[in-house]
C-alpha positions in Angstrom: 11.0 19.6 -0.5 9.3 19.5 2.8 7.1 16.9 4.5 3.5 18.3 4.6 1.9 15.2 6.3 2.5 11.6 7.3 0.3 8.6 6.8 -1.1 6.6 9.7 -1.6 3.0 8.5 -1.7 -0.6 9.8 1.7 -1.5 8.2 4.7 -0.7 10.5 7.1 -2.2 8.0 7.2 -2.5 4.2 6.4 -6.3 4.1 2.8 -7.0 3.3 1.9 -3.6 1.8 0.0 -3.9 -1.5 2.3 -3.2 -4.5 -0.1 -0.5 -5.8 -2.8 1.7 -4.4 -6.5 0.8 -4.7 -5.7 -2.9 -5.0 -7.4 -3.3 -1.6 -10.1 -0.7 -1.2 -11.0 -1.7 2.4 -7.5 -0.7 3.7 -8.1 2.4 6.0 -5.5 5.1 6.6 -5.3 8.6 7.9 -3.4 11.6 6.6 -2.0 13.6 9.5 -0.7 17.0 8.6 2.5 18.5 10.0 1.8 21.4 12.5 2.3 24.2 10.0 -0.3 22.7 7.6 -3.1 21.9 10.1 -5.3 24.9 9.3 -8.6 24.0 7.7 -7.9 26.7 5.1 -5.2 24.4 3.6 -7.9 21.9 2.4 -10.8 24.3 1.8 -12.8 22.9 -1.1 -11.4 19.4 -0.8 -14.6 18.0 0.5 -16.1 18.2 -3.0 -13.7 15.6 -4.4 -13.9 11.8 -4.0 -10.2 10.9 -4.5 -6.7 12.2 -4.0 -3.3 11.8 -5.5 -0.6 11.4 -2.8 3.0 12.3 -3.7 5.2 10.8 -1.1 8.8 9.6 -0.3 10.1 6.1 -0.4 11.9 6.8 2.9 12.6 3.1 3.7 14.2 2.2 0.3 17.9 2.4 -0.4 19.0 5.0 -2.9 19.7 3.5 -6.3 21.4 4.7 -9.5 20.6 1.5 -11.4 18.8 2.1 -14.7 17.1 -1.4 -14.6 15.1 -3.2 -11.9 13.4 -6.6 -11.5 9.6 -6.2 -11.2 8.3 -8.6 -8.5 5.3 -9.6 -10.6 7.6 -11.0 -13.3 9.3 -13.3 -10.8 12.3 -11.1 -10.2 14.2 -12.7 -13.0 13.6 -10.2 -15.8 15.1 -6.7 -15.9 13.3 -3.7 -17.2 14.1 0.0 -17.3 13.5 1.8 -14.0 11.3 4.4 -15.7 9.1 1.6 -17.2 8.2 0.4 -13.6 7.0 1.7 -10.3 9.9 0.2 -8.4 10.8 2.0 -5.1 14.4 1.9 -6.0 14.7 5.0 -8.1 17.1 8.0 -8.7 14.6 10.1 -6.8 12.6 8.1 -4.2 9.2 9.5 -5.0 5.9 7.5 -4.9 2.5 8.3 -6.4 -0.7 6.8 -5.1 -4.4 7.4 -5.8 -6.6 7.0 -2.7 -10.3 7.5 -1.9 -11.4 10.2 0.6 -13.7 8.6 3.1 -14.2 11.6 5.4 -12.4 14.7 6.7 -12.5 15.6 10.4 -11.2 18.4 12.5 -9.3 17.2 15.5 -8.6 19.5 18.5 -4.9 18.6 18.5 -4.2 17.4 15.0 -6.2 19.9 13.0 -7.5 18.6 9.6 -7.4 14.8 9.4 -8.2 13.1 6.1 -9.4 9.5 6.3 -8.6 7.6 3.1 -8.9 4.0 1.8 -6.8 2.1 -0.7 -3.4 3.5 0.4 -0.2 1.5 -0.2 2.0 3.3 2.3 3.8 2.2 5.5 2.9 3.8 8.7 4.7 7.2 9.1 5.6 7.6 5.4 6.3 11.3 4.6 3.8 12.9 2.2 5.3 15.7 0.1 2.0 16.9 -1.5 -1.6 16.0 -2.1 -3.6 16.9 -5.2 -7.3 16.3 -6.0 -8.0 13.5 -8.5 -9.8 15.0 -11.6 -11.8 12.2 -13.4 -12.1 14.2 -16.6 -8.4 14.4 -17.2 -6.8 11.7 -14.9 -8.9 8.8 -16.2 -7.9 7.4 -19.6 -10.4 4.5 -20.4 -8.4 3.1 -23.3 -5.0 3.3 -21.7 -2.6 0.3 -22.1 -0.7 -1.1 -19.1 2.3 -2.7 -20.8 3.8 -5.7 -19.1 1.6 -5.0 -16.0 -1.5 -6.1 -18.0 0.1 -9.6 -18.3 0.0 -10.2 -14.6 -2.8 -8.0 -13.4 -5.0 -11.0 -12.4 -2.2 -12.8 -10.5 -3.2 -13.9 -6.9 -2.8 -16.6 -4.4 -5.5 -18.7 -2.9 -5.6 -18.1 0.9 -6.4 -20.7 3.5 -6.9 -19.9 7.2 -7.6 -22.7 9.6 -10.9 -22.6 11.5 -9.2 -22.4 14.9 -7.3 -19.3 13.8 -10.4 -17.7 12.1 -12.5 -18.1 15.3 -10.1 -15.8 17.2 -10.3 -12.9 14.8 -13.0 -10.5 13.8 -14.5 -10.9 10.3 -13.7 -7.4 9.1 -10.0 -7.9 9.9 -10.0 -11.3 8.2 -11.6 -10.0 5.0 -8.9 -7.4 4.6 -6.1 -9.8 5.6 -7.2 -12.3 2.9 -7.0 -9.6 0.3 -3.5 -8.6 1.5 -2.2 -12.1 1.4 -3.8 -13.0 -1.9 -1.5 -10.4 -3.5 1.5 -12.5 -2.5 3.6 -10.3 -0.1 6.7 -12.5 -0.5 9.9 -11.1 -2.1 9.8 -12.1 -5.8 13.0 -14.2 -5.5 11.8 -16.4 -2.7 9.8 -19.5 -3.4 10.6 -21.9 -0.6 7.5 -24.0 0.4 9.0 -24.8 3.8 9.8 -21.3 4.8 7.6 -19.5 7.3 7.1 -15.8 6.4 5.9 -13.2 8.8 5.0 -9.6 9.0 3.1 -7.2 11.3 -0.2 -5.7 10.4 -2.8 -3.9 12.5 -1.3 -4.8 15.8 -0.9 -8.5 14.9 1.9 -10.7 13.7 0.9 -12.7 10.6 2.8 -15.9 9.8 2.3 -18.1 6.7 3.7 -20.6 4.2 3.2 -20.8 0.5 3.0 -24.0 -1.6 2.2 -24.0 -5.3 -0.5 -21.3 -5.6 -1.9 -21.5 -2.1 -1.0 -19.4 0.9 -1.5 -21.1 4.3 -1.8 -18.9 7.4 0.0 -20.7 10.3 -0.4 -18.2 13.1 -1.9 -14.8 14.0 -0.8 -13.3 17.3 -1.2 -9.9 18.9 1.9 -7.8 19.2 
């Protein structure tokens, strides 16, 4: 396998990234091709599609031979088969994400650049392949989501003090609230006194969680 492209996103680390693609449609990313794939010929016809499948590498997860994992949405205290989950800890570290194509531009140095929304990848993640999303075969309206259906509506309430809000632009805050409402904490941590932090979009976000509410305590530029 060879890397054909890398993602450019606002997440320099794994912490804070949505656990699935398309949970936050406003998240913007760019697909930057490796030099040998920067010809416009490689994506000829792609402009007619609205969405893409990204096949990528969990390059920041440790290799695992375990046949069971602890899904975060189940509190981290219940084990399920690795092939019944989308855990990054897999025999082969391959990820699959569906993203929306916002636009395609030709850059003088980078060649074809695909602007996408809804990606759940850390900045610099290697992409192994892209394939167009085909709604007539990829969409199954009556599909069943197993245990994931039980927790699909889980979210935290997010509170950001006025003095912090006033220093940030509204577009950034709207996306941040959606990120935080997904509960970025590790599933096994539930300490109401602990201050968590992660970098996003050139800022360091710090917060606490008590009961079902997340309280932002600080937002600083990196």
